[in-house]
N, C-alpha and C positions, 0 to 999 in steps of 0.2 A: 214697470207697468204704468202708463200714463194715458190720459184722455187728451183729445184735441183742446179741451178747455184748459187743462193743466199746462199744455204747451203754450197756448196763447197767453195765459195769465203770467207765466214765468217770463215770457219774452217782453210783455208790456212792462213788467217791473224792471227788466234789464235795459230795455231800449225805449223808455217812455217818450222821449223827445224826438226820436227818429221818425222820419216820414214813413208811413206804411202804404197809404193808398193815394194815387194820383188820378184825377179825373178832369177832363176838359169839357165843360158845359157851355162855355162862351168862347172867348178868344184865347185864353191861356189855361195851362194846367195849374190846378190848385191841389194842395196835399192835405191829408189828415195824418196826424202823428199817431203813434201806437196808443197813447192814453186817450186821445179823442175818439179813436175807433172803439176802444173798450167801453167808454162811457155810452156811446150810441148803441152798442151791442146790448149792454145791460138794460138800458131803457126800453129797447125794442123787445127784449126777452120778457121784461116786466109787462109790457103791453100784451104779449101773447098769453102770458099767465092770467092776466085780467080777462082775456077772452076765453078762459077755461081750457087752455091747452094743457094736456097731461103728458107725463112721461110715456114714450112709446107711440104717441100719435104721429101720423105721417103728415108732413107739410111739404108741398111741392114748390119748386122755384123755377120759373120760366122767364128768363131775361137775357139780354145781351150783357157782355162784361161791363161792370160798373161798380162803384163803391157799394151800392146797396146789395149787390150779389153777395159779396163777402160778409157784409154786416148782417144781412138776412140769414145766411147759413149759420153764422156763429150764434145769432140770437136763437134760432131754432134749436141748436145743440145745447145752448145754456138752459133751455127749459126741459131738456131730457127727451125732446121729440126727435124725429128722424127726418132728415132732408131727402126729398126725391128730386134730384137735379134733372132738368129736362132740356133737350136741345131746342133752340129756336127754329131749327130746320124741320121739325116734325109737323105733319099736317094734322088738322083738328079732327077730321072725320074718323080715322081709325087709329092713328099712331098715338096721339095725345090721349084720346078717350081710353084706349086700352091701358096705358100706363097709369093714368089717374084712377081708373076704376080698379085695376088689378092691385094697386098698392093700397087702396082704401084711403086715399088722400082726404084729409079733413079740411085743410086750408091750403090756399095757393097764393104765393107772391107772383105777380105777373107785371111785366113792363107794358107801357102803353102800346108799343108796336105789335105786341102779341095778344092784346086784349080781344080782338075780333075772334080769334080762334076759340078762346075760352067762352065767350058769349054764345058761340054756336053750339057748344056741347054741354054747358053747365047744367042744364035742366035734365040731362040724362046721366048725371053722376050722383048716385044715391048717397054717397058718403061725404060729398063736398058741401061744407056748411058756409064757408066764407072765402071771398076773393079779396086779396089785398093788393091794390094798385100802387106800383112804384112811381107812376106818373099821374098827375091830376087828370080827372075825367070831368066832362061837362056835367054829368049827373050820375048818381049812384043808386042802384037798386037795393032792396032790403038785404040782400046777401053780399053786398059789395061795400068796401071801405077803402080809404086812402091810407098809405103808410104814415102820413103825417098824423092822422087820427090815432093810429096805433101807438105812435110815439107819445101823444098826449095821454092816452090811456095808461101808458107805462110810467110817465112822470107822476100821475095821480096815484098809481098803484104803489110806487116806491115811497110815497109819503107815509104810508101806514103799513106797508108789507115788505119793507126792505129785506127783512130776514127770510121771508118766503123765497125771494129771488136767489139769495145765497144758498138756502137749503136745496133749491131745485138744481143748481149747477153742481153743488157739492155731492148730490146724490147720484150723479152720472159716474159710471164705472167703466173701466177700459173695455169690458166685454159687451157693453151696450152698443146697439146699432147707431151709426152716424149717418149712413147713406143707404138708400136702395137705388142703385145706379143701373139703368136698363141697357141691355145690349141693343144693337141696331135691329135685330130681328129680321135678318135678310133671308133666312130660310124657313123660319117658323115664327110663332109668337115670340116677342122679345122676352128675355129672361131678366129678372130683377136681381142684380148682384148685391148681396148683403155684405156691407163692409162696416166693421166695428170701429170705434174710436182707436183701439189698439192697432187694428190693421193699418190705419193711417199713420199714427205716430211711429209705429215700428218701421214703416216704409220711409218716413221722413228721416229717421235715424240711419236707415240703410242708404238713402240717397246722399246724406251728408258724409257717408263713409267714402263716397266716390269723388267728391269735389268740395272745395271750400268757396263760399260766397262772402266776400267782404261786406260789412254792414252798410257801406255807402253805395253798394251796387243797386241798379234798377233794372227791371225788366218791363217790356211792353207786352202784355198778354194778347197775342193775335189769335190764338186758338180759343174756341168757346170754352167757358169755364165748366160746363158739364162734362167735357172731355177729361177723363181721369188723369191723363198726362199733365194737362194744364192745371188741374185741381191740386194734385200733390206736388209736382215739381214747380209749378208757377206760384201757388199761394202758400202752402204750408212749409215748403222747404225754404222759401224766402223769409217767412216769419221766423223760422228756426234760427236764422242768421241775423235777424234784425234789419234785413234789407227791405226794399220797397217795390211796389207793384203798380204799374200804370195800365190804363185801359184805352183801347182804341176809341176815338171819338165817334159816337153813334151818328150815322146819317139818317136821312128820311127814308132811304132805300138801302138795300144790301149793297148795290153798286157804289153808292155814295160813301158808305162805311169803308168799303175796300179801297176807295180812292184816298181815304184819310190815312191809311196805314203808312205810306212813305212819308207823308207830311209829319205824322205823329212820331215816327222814328227819329226824324231830324230834331224834333222838339224835345223829346224825352232823352235822347242819346243813351239808349239802353246798353247795358254791359253784357247781358245775356239775352238771347231770344230762344223761344221754343218753336220748333218747326215740324212739319210733316212733309213727306216727299213732294206732294203737289205744290206746296208753298215754295219749297227749295227750288223746284224746277222753274217756277215763275220768277223768283228772285234772280236766278241765273240768266234766264232769257231777257229780263229787263236790263241787266248789266250789259249783256252782249249787244242788245239793241241800242243802248246808250252809246257804246263804243262805236258800233257800226255807223251811227248817225254822224259821227265825227270824221268819217271818211276812211279810205283804204289804209292810210299810214297808221292811224290809230288801231285799226284791226290787226295789222301786221305786227305792231308793237305788242299788243295783247297776246297774240299767238306765240310770239318769240319768248315773251316773259313767262307765259304758262309752260311752254316746253322746257325751259331751263328749270323752273320751279318744280315741275313734276319729276324731272330726273334727279334733282337735289333732295326733294322731300321723300321720294319713294313711298313707303306705306306709313310714314309718320314716325314710328318707333325706331326706324333705321335711317332717318334722314341725315344727310351730310357725311355719310360714312365713306371712308377710303378717298379715292381721287376726287370725288364730288365736292369735297370741302373747298376746292379752288373756285367753285361757282358762287360762294357766299358773298364776296364783294359785289359781283354783278347783280345778285338778287337784291342786295341793299339798294343799289341804284334803281332797279325796277320798282322796288317798293316806294322809293321817294317820288319817282316821276309818274307812277301809274297806280299801283295797288293802294297806296294811301288815299288817293283821290276817289277810288271806288269805295273805300271804307267810309269816307266822309259822307257818302250818300246814305249810310246806315247810322249816322250820328257821330262817327269818328271814335266812339269809345267801346265799340262792340268787341268783347273778348272772345266769345265763341257762341255758336248755336248748339242746342241739343236737339237732335232729330229723333223722333219716335213715330209711332202710328203704323209704320210699315217699313219694308226694306228700302234703304236709301242707296241708290246706284253709286258705286265706288267712284265713278268719274265725277259725279257731283261733289262727293267728299273731297276728291283731289283738287277740284276747282276752288272751293271755298278755303281749303287749307292753303293753297298757293297764294291767294290774295290776302291772307292774314286774318281771316275770320273762320276758323275751323268749324265744320259742322260735324259734331261727334255723334255717331249712331248709338242709340240706346235700344233696349228691348223690354217689353213688359206687356201685361194684359190688365184689363180692368179688374179681373178676378184676383190680381196680385197687388192691387192698390196704387200704381200698376208696375213699379220699377223692379226689374229682375237684374239687369246688367246695363252698363254703359261704358263708352270710352270717355276719357277725361284728358285735361291738358297734361297731366303728369304721367298718364299711362294710356296709350292708344295704339291701335293697329287699324288703319283704314281698311274698310271692307268687312270688318268684324262688327259684332254687336257689343263689343266691350268685355269687361271682366265683371264678375259677379259682385253684387252688393254683399256686405257682411251679413252674417247670421241668416243665411239662406242655404238650403241644400238643393242641389240640382243633379239630375241623372239623365243620361240619354239611354232610352230603352228600345228594344225591338218589339215586334208584334206579340211576342210571348212574354213580354215584361222582363226580359233579361237585360241587365245593365251592360251597355256596350263600352268598349275601351276608347281612349282618346283617338280622334280623327275618324271614327266610324259614325255614320249618321243614323239617326232614329228619332223617336219622339222625345221632346223635351218635357220632363216632369219636375216639379219643384215642391218644396216644403218649407214653411217659415211662418212667422207671426203676421206677415203681410198677406197671407192667403185668405181669401174670403171665407165666411161662415158657410155660405151656400147660396142657392137661388130661392128667392122669396116665393113661397107657396108652390114649390116645384121640387119635390123630393126625388123624383125620378132623374131629372137633369143634374141635381146635386150629386146623387149616387154615381152617375156616369162620369162626372168631372173629378170628384174627390174620392180616392180609394186609399184606405189605410193612411190618411193624412196627406197623401201626395196629390197635387193638382196636375191632371193630365191636360197639357196646354193645347194639344191638337196641332202643334207646330213641329216641323222637322228641322233638325240642326245637329251640330256636333261641337265638341270642345277641341281646341288645338293644343299642342304640346306646351304652349306658353300660357295656357289658362284663359284664352280668349274664346268667347262663345260665337259661333257662326249660326245664324238663323236662316234657313233656306226657304221658308214659306209654309203656308197652311197645307195640311194633308188634304183638306177638302178642295184646295185649288190645284192640286197636282195634275200634271199631264200624265196619263197612264197609257202606255203603248199596248199593242195587241199581244205582246209577249209578257206583259205584266210589269215591265220596267217603269219606274216613276221618276218624274222630274218636276221641279218647281218652276213655273213660267215667269215669275215676277222679274227676274234679272233680265231676261230677254225682252220682255215687254217694255221695261223702263229704259233699257239701252236703245231700243229702236226709236222710242220717243225722244230720248235725250240727244241722240246723234243725227236725227233727221229733222230738218225744218219742214219737211213735207208730211210728217206723221204727227198728229196731235194725240191720238189715243190708240191703244192696241190691246186686244185680248186674244190669247192663244187658246186653242181647244184641241183635246185629243182624248176621247173617252174610249180607250181600248180599240182604236181604229188603226189602220195601217200607216197613217201619216198624220202630222199635225196641220191644222188649218188656223187661219187668223181672221179676226174682224178688225178692220182698220178704219179709224176716223181720220181723214186727211185734213191738212191745213189748207183750206180753200184759197186763202189769200196768197200763200206761197206758191201754190200750183198755178193760180191765175197769173202771177208775176212771171213765172217760168214760161208759160205759154205765150205771154205777150212778148217776151224776149225772142221767141221763135216765130213771131207774127201769126200766132194761132189763138183760138179761144175754145171754150167748152162746147160751143154750138156745132162745131164741125167734127166729122168723123176722125180726121187726122188729129185734131186737138184732144179729143177724148182718149185716143190711143196713146198719144205722147204723154199725157198726164198719168195714165195708168202704168205705162212702162217706166215712168220716172219713179213711181212708188215701188214698183217691183224691183227696180235697180237698187233702191235703198236697202231692201231686204237681202238682195243677192250679194251685197258687200260682205255678208257674214258667211256666205257659202264658199265652196271651193273656187279659188281664183280671185275672190274679193279681198279688199284691203284688210278686212277684219276676220279673214279665214281662220278657223280654229278657236275663236273666242267661245263659241257654243257648239255642242255636238249637233251635227246637221239634221239628225232625225227630229229634233225638237223645234227646228225652224219651220215656219209655215210653208207647206208645199202648194197651198192654194189660199188666196185671200179674197174676202168679200169687202168691198168698199161701202161704207155706211154714209148716209146722208145726214144723220143726226148724231150729235155728240152724246156720250154718256154723261148724265148730269144728275144733280140732286132733284131737279124738277121731275124728271122721268123715272126717278127712283133707281137709276142704274149706278149711281154713286151714293154712298152713305154719308153720314155726317162727319166721318173721319176721312172723307175724300178717297175711300177705297172703292174699287169696282165691286158691284154686287153681282158676282158671276152667275149665280143661279137665275136671277131675273134677266140678265143679258142673254143667257143660253135659251131660256124659255121664250123670250120675245123674238129672238132671231133664229128659232129652231129650223124653219124652212130654209133660210139662207145657209145655215150651217150644214144641214143635210145635203143641200145642193153642192156644197164645196167638196163633197166626196164623190161627185160625178166626174167622169173623165174630162169633160170640156171645161170644168172649173179651174183646171191648172193653167189655162190660158188666161192671164190677167185681163185681157181685152175681151172677155166673154160678154154676152149681151146684157146680163144683169149689171155688171160693173159699169159698162158704157152708158146704160140707161140712167144710173145714179149720177155719174159725173156730168151728164148732159144737163142736169138740173142745177148744177153749181153756178 
């Protein structure tokens, strides 16, 4: 039984001179070692105690990834207070206000780029007493202070109250809350997930049972730190091994920060990266774009190399078996002349990715496995701190969500709560020390989620005979046919996007209707190029029809007679599609902070379009609604 403080103190003593945090404020990355970070944490914690923070108080943290994110969270925990980590993608009006008010946040650490949001709402937050700015401000109001000033308060406090600081962090016990981490709140008010110190340290121990991280390894944290996956796997699991963490250089805008990622990857040369499907797809598209720009010969070489690699690797655990062993020398050649050069774009030292957040298309897994940077799928929930299972270098099966961490119980149950045998699908339920205490101020939701110590995940899946978990999707996202049969749409949606350069986003829908329909966000540039090759454009009737038929033909490839026939049961493929003029994005709230589609909001917004898809004329892709939309491209 340990706290996050125990874990950190132990690792500082063991790895005191190892680099822990890397940050690029000017032209180069500079590091802080474990001892330097602890010193800053203790001074900042002393400053918070000087400001009368008490055990159990809630302090929120709203910032991009940076040294001060980790230092601030640890300082909060050292006082016995509870961190409320917040996404920088939340809006001020309702999302931030609800979380800060609901949690009863007393103080708030905030970065300069997020300060405007807080200034808008601070006067309507009755519990908020003080705002601590991580970046200098031109002027400070009476309820505002700079983090530098808190450090000064801490230094003064330590001169006479050093024992009080030690007493404060030694009084923290494993059952104390470390975080209140809010859900995205896509269907109702967000729920505050209560995670204890032991929830986290238990999950770190569990994560470490899956894979080993050498102490000289580095990661570049691309995912926001409020994301539970980045929080546990990216911060505390790396600390457990004495390894180090780097942050993406913050730009003046979100786009500028995104552009810094490939540059920072080459500078830091990470050994492990954490990813989510949306990032994985972007990485793959950028690699393919880079090869395409080198001409047809380079494209042909990549396709030939991938074809041989796929046949040799199979599903990872069975690679190179039987006659396929003869392909090994050829693969070594391809690796030397092609794959190693692709890896150089990721710094050249990348051992593997860990993918979480949602289902990762098996074709993407095969792609990265082939080029020598495997992307191993994992599975978890914020409610489980979050890791439940993962593939690893030593044990993996592509397409699965991996094998279970140690010291966790998992069952697959039917609607009557009966445990199901291997290979049968049902709801995934889990029990272990990493399972949350419950939802903050929400006993009803807690009672619905946790029954007899078991967390009901709301996810459908099954265990195979080799002990690998397969997660099929959220029950709330399932396609439900008019005869009651259920199917998870994610695999089809991701495959359509992955295999078609003309489809950027796709959402399937079937709420007990005779057939499935789809909302399609097309790639306008790819369609424009296609029309240009045929001497047409979006302004003409012929151009509109050709573009729409092209999108339809991409979907028809999975139907009878298509080259992907049989990949999916045809009843789940869209019989009618609506072409959309706007992407699903975080700005329009149709994608959440973990880059997943917010299905409820999409269905609500496009209700009339969806209803029309069940009219007879909608099955003709060239119907007037679709033509009208593409005419505006």
